ZAZA-825707 format. One record per atom (N, C-alpha, C, CB): atom name; residue in three letters; x, y, z negated. Coordinates in Angstrom, 2 decimals. Each point is the difference from the previous one (the first is absolute). Glycine has a CB too. Layout:
! residues N
ATOM  site  code        X        Y        Z
ATOM    CA   ala        X        Y        Z
...
END
This chain:
! residues 101
ATOM  site  code        X        Y        Z
ATOM     N   met     0.83    -1.17     0.00
ATOM    CA   met    -0.83     1.17     0.00
ATOM     C   met     0.88     1.24     0.00
ATOM    CB   met    -1.83    -1.25    -1.21
ATOM     N   phe     1.43     2.23     1.97
ATOM    CA   phe     0.75     1.26     0.05
ATOM     C   phe    -0.33     0.86    -1.20
ATOM    CB   phe     0.03    -0.10     2.49
ATOM     N   lys     0.88     0.99    -2.83
ATOM    CA   lys    -0.29     1.00    -1.02
ATOM     C   lys    -1.12     0.90     0.51
ATOM    CB   lys     2.39    -0.08    -0.87
ATOM     N   gln    -3.06     0.74    -0.03
ATOM    CA   gln    -1.10     0.89     0.37
ATOM     C   gln     0.48     1.10     0.95
ATOM    CB   gln    -1.11    -0.47    -2.21
ATOM     N   asp     2.35     0.92     2.03
ATOM    CA   asp     0.56     1.05     0.85
ATOM     C   asp     0.18    -0.45     1.45
ATOM    CB   asp     1.16     0.92    -2.00
ATOM     N   asn    -1.08    -2.22     2.22
ATOM    CA   asn     0.27    -0.52     1.34
ATOM     C   asn    -1.23    -0.57     0.69
ATOM    CB   asn     2.28    -0.48    -0.77
ATOM     N   arg    -3.48     0.83     0.27
ATOM    CA   arg    -1.23    -0.53     0.58
ATOM     C   arg    -0.90     1.10     0.51
ATOM    CB   arg     0.16    -1.94    -1.53
ATOM     N   leu    -0.80     1.67     2.65
ATOM    CA   leu    -1.10     0.84     0.45
ATOM     C   leu    -1.25    -0.56    -0.69
ATOM    CB   leu     1.10     0.57     2.28
ATOM     N   thr    -1.76     0.23    -3.09
ATOM    CA   thr    -1.13    -0.52    -0.76
ATOM     C   thr    -1.32     0.69     0.33
ATOM    CB   thr     1.60    -0.56    -1.79
ATOM     N   lys    -1.56     1.81     2.13
ATOM    CA   lys    -1.23     0.76     0.19
ATOM     C   lys    -0.42     0.02     1.46
ATOM    CB   lys     0.59     1.41    -1.98
ATOM     N   asn    -1.88    -1.36     2.20
ATOM    CA   asn    -0.53     0.09     1.36
ATOM     C   asn     0.55     1.23     0.71
ATOM    CB   asn    -2.08    -1.20    -0.71
ATOM     N   lys     2.27     2.27    -0.02
ATOM    CA   lys     0.54     1.24     0.57
ATOM     C   lys     1.39    -0.23     0.59
ATOM    CB   lys    -1.34     1.33    -1.67
ATOM     N   glu     2.16    -2.10     0.99
ATOM    CA   glu     1.35    -0.30     0.49
ATOM     C   glu    -0.06    -0.85     1.26
ATOM    CB   glu     0.88     0.13    -2.34
ATOM     N   phe    -1.74    -1.15     2.35
ATOM    CA   phe    -0.14    -0.84     1.18
ATOM     C   phe    -0.56     0.81     1.17
ATOM    CB   phe    -0.36    -2.01    -1.46
ATOM     N   asp    -0.62     2.87     1.20
ATOM    CA   asp    -0.59     0.83     1.06
ATOM     C   asp     1.05     0.89     0.65
ATOM    CB   asp    -2.19    -0.05    -1.20
ATOM     N   gln     3.06     0.63     0.38
ATOM    CA   gln     1.05     0.86     0.53
ATOM     C   gln     0.95    -0.79     0.90
ATOM    CB   gln    -0.17     1.46    -2.05
ATOM     N   val     0.54    -2.66     1.62
ATOM    CA   val     0.90    -0.83     0.81
ATOM     C   val    -0.67    -0.35     1.33
ATOM    CB   val     1.06    -0.95    -2.09
ATOM     N   phe    -2.35     0.58     2.05
ATOM    CA   phe    -0.69    -0.39     1.23
ATOM     C   phe    -0.27     1.20     0.90
ATOM    CB   phe    -1.04    -1.90    -1.24
ATOM     N   lys     0.86     3.08     0.67
ATOM    CA   lys    -0.31     1.18     0.79
ATOM     C   lys     1.23     0.55     0.73
ATOM    CB   lys    -1.83     0.53    -1.61
ATOM     N   ile     2.95    -0.37     0.88
ATOM    CA   ile     1.16     0.65     0.62
ATOM     C   ile     1.20    -0.92     0.18
ATOM    CB   ile    -0.79     2.10    -1.01
ATOM     N   gly     0.68    -3.35     0.57
ATOM    CA   gly     1.13    -0.93     0.09
ATOM     C   gly     0.23    -0.52     1.41
ATOM    CB   gly    -0.45    -0.63    -2.34
ATOM     N   arg     1.67     0.24     2.59
ATOM    CA   arg     0.36    -0.63     1.27
ATOM     C   arg    -0.18    -1.49    -0.13
ATOM    CB   arg     1.63     1.84     0.55
ATOM     N   ala    -2.05    -2.48     0.53
ATOM    CA   ala    -0.35    -1.42    -0.05
ATOM     C   ala     0.98    -0.85     0.81
ATOM    CB   ala    -2.40     0.65    -0.29
ATOM     N   ser     2.55    -1.88    -0.16
ATOM    CA   ser     0.77    -1.00     0.71
ATOM     C   ser    -0.63    -1.36    -0.30
ATOM    CB   ser     2.15     1.39    -0.13
ATOM     N   tyr    -2.35    -2.19     1.17
ATOM    CA   tyr    -0.67    -1.29    -0.17
ATOM     C   tyr     0.80    -1.10     0.69
ATOM    CB   tyr    -2.23     1.15    -0.13
ATOM     N   asn     2.13    -2.37    -0.41
ATOM    CA   asn     0.46    -1.20     0.69
ATOM     C   asn    -1.09    -1.05    -0.16
ATOM    CB   asn     2.48     0.54    -0.40
ATOM     N   gln    -2.18    -1.80     0.63
ATOM    CA   gln    -1.04    -1.04    -0.03
ATOM     C   gln    -0.57    -0.22    -1.40
ATOM    CB   gln     1.13    -1.09     1.92
ATOM     N   leu    -0.30     1.22    -2.96
ATOM    CA   leu    -0.43    -0.33    -1.35
ATOM     C   leu    -0.38     1.20    -0.86
ATOM    CB   leu     1.46    -1.95     0.18
ATOM     N   leu    -0.77     3.06     0.02
ATOM    CA   leu    -0.17     1.15    -0.88
ATOM     C   leu    -0.14     1.30     0.76
ATOM    CB   leu     1.31    -1.20    -1.71
ATOM     N   gly    -2.00     2.14     1.08
ATOM    CA   gly    -0.04     1.37     0.46
ATOM     C   gly     0.60     0.86    -1.09
ATOM    CB   gly    -2.05    -0.40     1.44
ATOM     N   leu     2.67     1.50    -1.07
ATOM    CA   leu     0.65     0.86    -0.97
ATOM     C   leu    -0.32     1.44     0.34
ATOM    CB   leu     1.85    -1.68    -0.37
ATOM     N   lys    -2.30     2.44    -0.61
ATOM    CA   lys    -0.22     1.43     0.16
ATOM     C   lys     0.84     0.70    -1.05
ATOM    CB   lys    -2.36    -0.31     0.92
ATOM     N   ala     3.09     1.34    -0.53
ATOM    CA   ala     0.90     0.67    -0.92
ATOM     C   ala    -0.05     1.50     0.19
ATOM    CB   ala     1.48    -2.00    -0.02
ATOM     N   thr    -1.32     2.71    -1.08
ATOM    CA   thr     0.10     1.46     0.02
ATOM     C   thr     0.95     0.43    -1.12
ATOM    CB   thr    -2.36     0.24     0.97
ATOM     N   lys     2.99     0.90    -0.81
ATOM    CA   lys     0.92     0.49    -1.02
ATOM     C   lys    -0.79     0.46    -1.22
ATOM    CB   lys     1.66     0.70     1.77
ATOM     N   asn    -1.07    -0.92    -2.96
ATOM    CA   asn    -0.68     0.39    -1.23
ATOM     C   asn     0.74     1.05    -0.82
ATOM    CB   asn    -0.97    -2.25    -0.02
ATOM     N   gly     2.19     2.57     0.38
ATOM    CA   gly     0.75     1.03    -0.71
ATOM     C   gly     0.55    -0.45    -1.35
ATOM    CB   gly    -1.42     1.64     1.15
ATOM     N   leu     1.41    -2.92    -1.43
ATOM    CA   leu     0.54    -0.53    -1.25
ATOM     C   leu     1.31    -0.73     0.27
ATOM    CB   leu    -2.32    -0.22    -0.95
ATOM     N   asp     2.96    -0.25    -0.12
ATOM    CA   asp     1.25    -0.74     0.15
ATOM     C   asp    -0.21    -1.51     0.12
ATOM    CB   asp     1.11     1.79    -1.30
ATOM     N   cys    -2.37    -2.21     1.33
ATOM    CA   cys    -0.28    -1.43     0.08
ATOM     C   cys    -1.10    -0.28     1.01
ATOM    CB   cys     0.70    -0.27    -2.40
ATOM     N   asn    -0.78    -0.96     2.84
ATOM    CA   asn    -1.07    -0.43     0.90
ATOM     C   asn    -1.20    -0.43    -0.82
ATOM    CB   asn     1.67    -0.71     1.75
ATOM     N   lys    -2.87     0.92    -1.17
ATOM    CA   lys    -1.23    -0.48    -0.62
ATOM     C   lys    -0.67    -0.92     1.01
ATOM    CB   lys    -0.28     2.11    -1.42
ATOM     N   phe    -0.09    -3.31     0.95
ATOM    CA   phe    -0.56    -1.02     0.89
ATOM     C   phe    -1.44    -0.31    -0.37
ATOM    CB   phe     2.28    -0.96     0.31
ATOM     N   gly    -3.05     0.65     0.72
ATOM    CA   gly    -1.35    -0.52    -0.17
ATOM     C   gly    -0.18    -1.15     0.96
ATOM    CB   gly    -0.89     2.25    -0.73
ATOM     N   ile     0.33    -3.36     0.25
ATOM    CA   ile    -0.17    -1.19     0.83
ATOM     C   ile    -1.50    -0.25     0.16
ATOM    CB   ile     2.22    -0.99    -0.79
ATOM     N   ile    -2.65     0.85     2.03
ATOM    CA   ile    -1.41    -0.21     0.29
ATOM     C   ile    -0.18    -1.37     0.64
ATOM    CB   ile    -0.37     2.48     0.29
ATOM     N   val    -0.39    -3.34    -0.99
ATOM    CA   val    -0.34    -1.32     0.52
ATOM     C   val    -1.52    -0.10    -0.09
ATOM    CB   val     2.24    -1.07    -0.72
ATOM     N   ser    -2.91     1.16     1.85
ATOM    CA   ser    -1.46     0.05    -0.01
ATOM     C   ser    -0.64    -1.38    -0.03
ATOM    CB   ser     0.15     2.13     1.24
ATOM     N   asn    -1.45    -2.14    -1.41
ATOM    CA   asn    -0.75    -1.26     0.01
ATOM     C   asn     0.01    -0.64     1.38
ATOM    CB   asn    -1.44     0.87    -1.83
ATOM     N   lys     1.76    -0.12     2.86
ATOM    CA   lys     0.08    -0.56     1.35
ATOM     C   lys     1.17    -0.98     0.12
ATOM    CB   lys    -1.04     2.11     0.92
ATOM     N   ile     2.06    -1.92    -1.73
ATOM    CA   ile     1.16    -0.88     0.01
ATOM     C   ile    -0.40    -1.37    -0.55
ATOM    CB   ile     1.56     1.97    -0.29
ATOM     N   ser    -2.21    -1.97    -0.87
ATOM    CA   ser    -0.48    -1.24    -0.60
ATOM     C   ser    -1.08     0.35    -1.02
ATOM    CB   ser     2.24    -1.16     0.35
ATOM     N   lys    -3.24     0.33    -0.44
ATOM    CA   lys    -1.05     0.21    -1.00
ATOM     C   lys     0.48    -0.41    -1.39
ATOM    CB   lys    -1.74    -0.38     1.77
ATOM     N   lys     2.82    -0.40    -1.83
ATOM    CA   lys     0.49    -0.50    -1.29
ATOM     C   lys     0.99     0.98    -0.61
ATOM    CB   lys    -0.34    -2.36     0.78
ATOM     N   ala     0.07     2.75    -2.02
ATOM    CA   ala     0.88     0.94    -0.71
ATOM     C   ala     1.38    -0.60    -0.22
ATOM    CB   ala    -1.99     1.00    -1.11
ATOM     N   val     2.06    -2.31     0.95
ATOM    CA   val     1.29    -0.66    -0.23
ATOM     C   val     0.93     0.24     1.19
ATOM    CB   val    -1.14    -1.76    -1.41
ATOM     N   val     0.62     1.65     2.61
ATOM    CA   val     0.81     0.19     1.20
ATOM     C   val     0.41     1.47     0.12
ATOM    CB   val    -1.20    -1.91     1.15
ATOM     N   arg     0.27     2.83    -1.37
ATOM    CA   arg     0.31     1.43     0.10
ATOM     C   arg     1.05     0.40    -1.04
ATOM    CB   arg    -2.31     0.44     0.85
ATOM     N   asn     2.20    -0.93    -2.07
ATOM    CA   asn     0.96     0.34    -1.04
ATOM     C   asn     1.37    -0.59     0.27
ATOM    CB   asn    -1.88     0.12    -1.63
ATOM     N   lys     1.93    -1.31     2.22
ATOM    CA   lys     1.29    -0.61     0.35
ATOM     C   lys     0.71     0.86     1.04
ATOM    CB   lys    -0.92    -2.30    -0.50
ATOM     N   ile     0.18     2.79     1.48
ATOM    CA   ile     0.59     0.87     1.02
ATOM     C   ile     0.54     1.28    -0.64
ATOM    CB   ile    -1.59    -0.94     1.73
ATOM     N   lys     0.83     1.53    -2.63
ATOM    CA   lys     0.46     1.22    -0.68
ATOM     C   lys     1.27    -0.26    -0.80
ATOM    CB   lys    -2.36     0.79    -0.13
ATOM     N   arg     2.41    -1.92    -0.59
ATOM    CA   arg     1.19    -0.32    -0.78
ATOM     C   arg     1.22    -0.18     0.88
ATOM    CB   arg    -1.45    -1.09    -1.70
ATOM     N   gln     1.28     0.44     2.85
ATOM    CA   gln     1.12    -0.20     0.91
ATOM     C   gln     0.50     1.34     0.54
ATOM    CB   gln    -0.90    -2.26     0.62
ATOM     N   ile    -0.02     3.14    -0.25
ATOM    CA   ile     0.40     1.31     0.53
ATOM     C   ile     0.70     0.81    -1.08
ATOM    CB   ile    -1.93    -0.04     1.61
ATOM     N   arg     1.43     0.02    -2.84
ATOM    CA   arg     0.63     0.72    -1.10
ATOM     C   arg     1.43    -0.49    -0.23
ATOM    CB   arg    -2.25     0.34    -1.05
ATOM     N   glu     2.44    -1.65     1.10
ATOM    CA   glu     1.33    -0.56    -0.22
ATOM     C   glu     0.97     0.46     1.10
ATOM    CB   glu    -1.03    -1.99    -1.15
ATOM     N   ile     0.57     2.00     2.38
ATOM    CA   ile     0.84     0.46     1.11
ATOM     C   ile     0.36     1.48    -0.20
ATOM    CB   ile    -1.08    -1.68     1.56
ATOM     N   leu     0.11     2.48    -1.97
ATOM    CA   leu     0.26     1.42    -0.22
ATOM     C   leu     1.00     0.23    -1.13
ATOM    CB   leu    -2.30     0.50     0.82
ATOM     N   lys     2.22    -1.30    -1.88
ATOM    CA   lys     0.96     0.13    -1.09
ATOM     C   lys     1.41    -0.31     0.48
ATOM    CB   lys    -1.79    -0.63    -1.64
ATOM     N   gln     1.93    -0.40     2.47
ATOM    CA   gln     1.31    -0.39     0.49
ATOM     C   gln     0.57     1.03     0.98
ATOM    CB   gln    -0.64    -2.39    -0.31
ATOM     N   glu    -0.22     3.04     1.08
ATOM    CA   glu     0.46     0.91     1.05
ATOM     C   glu    -0.04     1.47    -0.43
ATOM    CB   glu    -0.80    -1.66     1.66
ATOM     N   asp     0.39     1.95    -2.88
ATOM    CA   asp    -0.19     1.39    -0.42
ATOM     C   asp     1.29     0.81     0.04
ATOM    CB   asp    -1.86    -0.77    -1.44
ATOM     N   leu     2.99     0.16     1.14
ATOM    CA   leu     1.27     0.73     0.02
ATOM     C   leu     0.42     0.37     1.42
ATOM    CB   leu     0.67    -1.20    -2.07
ATOM     N   val    -1.12     0.42     3.05
ATOM    CA   val     0.36     0.24     1.39
ATOM     C   val    -0.89     1.07     0.62
ATOM    CB   val     0.81    -2.37     0.19
ATOM     N   leu    -2.05     2.46    -0.66
ATOM    CA   leu    -0.97     0.93     0.58
ATOM     C   leu     0.33     1.45    -0.34
ATOM    CB   leu    -1.73    -1.78    -0.15
ATOM     N   lys     1.43     2.66     1.09
ATOM    CA   lys     0.14     1.43    -0.23
ATOM     C   lys    -0.99     0.43    -1.06
ATOM    CB   lys     0.79     0.36     2.37
ATOM     N   gln    -0.40     0.52    -3.28
ATOM    CA   gln    -0.86     0.43    -1.10
ATOM     C   gln    -0.78     1.25     0.38
ATOM    CB   gln     1.61    -0.99    -1.64
ATOM     N   gly    -2.75     1.20     0.95
ATOM    CA   gly    -0.79     1.21     0.19
ATOM     C   gly    -1.21    -0.17     0.90
ATOM    CB   gly     2.07     1.22    -0.35
ATOM     N   phe    -2.65    -2.42     0.41
ATOM    CA   phe    -1.13    -0.25     0.88
ATOM     C   phe    -1.16    -0.65    -0.76
ATOM    CB   phe     1.58    -0.23     1.92
ATOM     N   asp    -2.80     0.54    -1.48
ATOM    CA   asp    -1.19    -0.75    -0.40
ATOM     C   asp    -0.25    -0.99     1.12
ATOM    CB   asp    -1.00     1.93    -1.38
ATOM     N   ile     0.90    -3.21     1.05
ATOM    CA   ile    -0.13    -1.05     1.02
ATOM     C   ile    -1.20    -0.87    -0.31
ATOM    CB   ile     2.49     0.02     0.38
ATOM     N   ala    -3.38    -0.15     0.59
ATOM    CA   ala    -1.13    -0.91    -0.11
ATOM     C   ala     0.26    -1.18     0.93
ATOM    CB   ala    -1.62     1.90    -0.59
ATOM     N   ile     1.54    -3.11     0.06
ATOM    CA   ile     0.23    -1.21     0.77
ATOM     C   ile    -1.34    -0.68     0.21
ATOM    CB   ile     2.36    -0.27    -0.93
ATOM     N   ile    -2.73     0.09     2.19
ATOM    CA   ile    -1.27    -0.60     0.37
ATOM     C   ile     0.27    -1.38     0.56
ATOM    CB   ile    -1.05     2.28     0.46
ATOM     N   thr     0.39    -3.28    -1.00
ATOM    CA   thr     0.19    -1.35     0.50
ATOM     C   thr    -0.99    -0.28     1.12
ATOM    CB   thr     0.83    -0.76    -2.25
ATOM     N   leu    -0.38    -0.04     3.21
ATOM    CA   leu    -0.83    -0.37     1.14
ATOM     C   leu    -0.33    -1.50    -0.09
ATOM    CB   leu     1.06     1.82     1.43
ATOM     N   pro    -2.14    -2.27    -0.79
ATOM    CA   pro    -0.46    -1.39    -0.16
ATOM     C   pro     1.03    -1.08     0.31
ATOM    CB   pro    -2.20     0.86     0.55
ATOM     N   ala     3.18    -0.60     0.27
ATOM    CA   ala     1.01    -1.02     0.34
ATOM     C   ala     0.90    -0.36    -1.17
ATOM    CB   ala    -0.05     0.85     2.32
ATOM     N   ile     0.00    -0.08    -3.40
ATOM    CA   ile     0.88    -0.21    -1.15
ATOM     C   ile    -0.37    -1.24    -0.81
ATOM    CB   ile     0.34     2.45    -0.08
ATOM     N   val    -1.56    -2.95     0.22
ATOM    CA   val    -0.50    -1.08    -0.85
ATOM     C   val     0.86    -1.24     0.05
ATOM    CB   val    -2.27     0.89     0.34
ATOM     N   gly     2.68    -1.35     0.80
ATOM    CA   gly     0.77    -1.23     0.09
ATOM     C   gly     1.51     0.18    -0.01
ATOM    CB   gly    -1.89    -0.90     1.22
ATOM     N   ser     2.36     2.11    -1.39
ATOM    CA   ser     1.43     0.25     0.16
ATOM     C   ser     0.78    -0.37    -1.26
ATOM    CB   ser    -0.54     1.84     1.60
ATOM     N   glu     1.79    -2.17    -1.40
ATOM    CA   glu     0.92    -0.34    -1.08
ATOM     C   glu     0.64     1.26    -0.56
ATOM    CB   glu     0.44    -2.26     1.05
ATOM     N   phe     0.18     2.13    -2.23
ATOM    CA   phe     0.64     1.13    -0.67
ATOM     C   phe     1.12     0.60     0.85
ATOM    CB   phe    -0.58    -1.03    -2.20
ATOM     N   leu     1.39     0.19     2.83
ATOM    CA   leu     1.11     0.49     0.82
ATOM     C   leu    -0.50     0.75     1.22
ATOM    CB   leu     1.40    -1.90    -0.79
ATOM     N   glu    -2.50     1.43     1.37
ATOM    CA   glu    -0.61     0.70     1.12
ATOM     C   glu    -0.47     1.39    -0.42
ATOM    CB   glu    -0.70    -2.19     0.99
ATOM     N   leu     0.08     2.23    -2.15
ATOM    CA   leu    -0.51     1.25    -0.55
ATOM     C   leu     1.15     0.96    -0.29
ATOM    CB   leu    -1.98    -1.22    -0.99
ATOM     N   arg     3.08     0.68     0.48
ATOM    CA   arg     1.15     0.84    -0.30
ATOM     C   arg     0.60     0.63     1.26
ATOM    CB   arg     0.46    -1.45    -2.00
ATOM     N   lys    -0.41     0.69     3.08
ATOM    CA   lys     0.51     0.54     1.26
ATOM     C   lys    -0.89     1.11     0.54
ATOM    CB   lys     1.02    -2.21     0.49
ATOM     N   ala    -2.34     2.05    -0.68
ATOM    CA   ala    -0.95     1.00     0.49
ATOM     C   ala     0.18     1.30    -0.76
ATOM    CB   ala    -1.62    -1.81     0.62
END
């Protein structure tokens, strides 16, 4: 779990990222990012019911993405709000596949 400082929690924060953020997509994930003017990145992970009706599957995907972000946080440029959107193809993918994405 990320510290409170490193999470997008409010709808207002997500709306700002979706309104003015730049987007990038591949087969498994979508990413929207905008500058936040802070010294740290803030992440939000979105896994909708369209991905899976089972909460167990959705939570597993979130945990895997969080772990990847923790490992790669030192490499990432700081000062961004980032929303990660999962796409339906992510359901059957392995952890290493997800990490490459």
